[in-house]
C-alpha positions as CSV (number, residue, x, y, z in Angstrom):
1,X,10.8,5.8,-6.4
2,X,13.1,3.3,-4.8
3,X,12.8,5.1,-1.4
4,X,9.0,4.8,-1.6
5,X,9.1,1.1,-2.6
6,X,11.4,0.4,0.4
7,X,8.4,1.0,2.6
8,X,6.7,-2.1,1.2
9,X,7.5,-5.3,3.1
10,X,6.5,-8.8,2.4
11,X,6.9,-11.1,5.4
12,X,5.7,-14.7,5.3
13,X,3.2,-15.1,8.1
14,X,2.2,-11.5,8.3
15,X,-1.1,-11.0,6.6
16,X,-0.5,-14.2,4.7
17,X,2.6,-12.8,3.0
18,X,0.7,-9.9,1.4
19,X,2.7,-6.6,0.7
20,X,2.4,-4.4,3.8
21,X,3.4,-1.0,4.7
22,X,6.6,-0.9,6.9
23,X,5.9,-4.2,8.5
24,X,2.6,-2.9,9.8
25,X,-0.3,-5.1,9.4
26,X,-1.8,-2.7,6.9
27,X,-1.5,-4.0,3.3
28,X,-1.1,-2.2,0.1
29,X,-4.5,-3.6,-0.8
30,X,-6.1,-2.1,2.2
31,X,-4.9,1.4,1.2
32,X,-6.0,0.8,-2.4
33,X,-9.4,-0.3,-1.3
34,X,-9.9,2.8,0.9
35,X,-8.8,5.1,-2.0
36,X,-11.0,3.2,-4.4
37,X,-14.0,3.6,-2.1
38,X,-13.5,7.3,-2.2
39,X,-11.4,7.8,0.9
40,X,-9.1,10.8,0.7
41,X,-5.4,10.7,1.9
42,X,-6.4,13.0,4.8
43,X,-9.2,10.6,5.9
44,X,-6.9,7.6,5.8
45,X,-4.2,9.3,7.7
46,X,-6.8,10.5,10.3
47,X,-8.1,7.0,10.7
48,X,-4.7,5.3,10.7
49,X,-2.2,7.7,12.4
50,X,0.6,5.2,12.1
51,X,0.6,5.8,8.3
52,X,2.2,8.7,6.5
53,X,1.5,10.4,3.2
54,X,4.6,8.6,1.9
55,X,3.1,5.3,2.9
56,X,0.1,6.0,0.7
57,X,2.3,7.1,-2.2
58,X,4.3,3.9,-1.7
59,X,1.2,1.8,-2.0
60,X,0.2,3.6,-5.2
61,X,3.7,3.3,-6.6
62,X,3.9,-0.4,-5.8
63,X,0.5,-1.1,-7.4
64,X,1.7,0.8,-10.5
65,X,4.6,-1.6,-10.9
66,X,2.2,-4.5,-11.3
67,X,1.0,-3.3,-14.7
68,X,4.0,-4.9,-16.4
69,X,2.9,-8.3,-15.0
70,X,-0.8,-8.1,-15.9
71,X,-2.3,-9.7,-19.0
72,X,-5.5,-8.0,-20.1
73,X,-8.1,-10.1,-21.6
């Protein structure tokens, strides 16, 4: 898990400090939105060749770590 999470970078000034994939300007949220809209891993990788399967998995893993910080109402 740690090796996947090391792909997530947060740099002030890059995409307003949002979590990005490997200092690319592609955010975790971008990937999650594409997946949520029905995009497959293969479609995302075809559209964004700079991404890898591990990058998509890292975005999912990072998002799953947020559950401990959420308060459901």
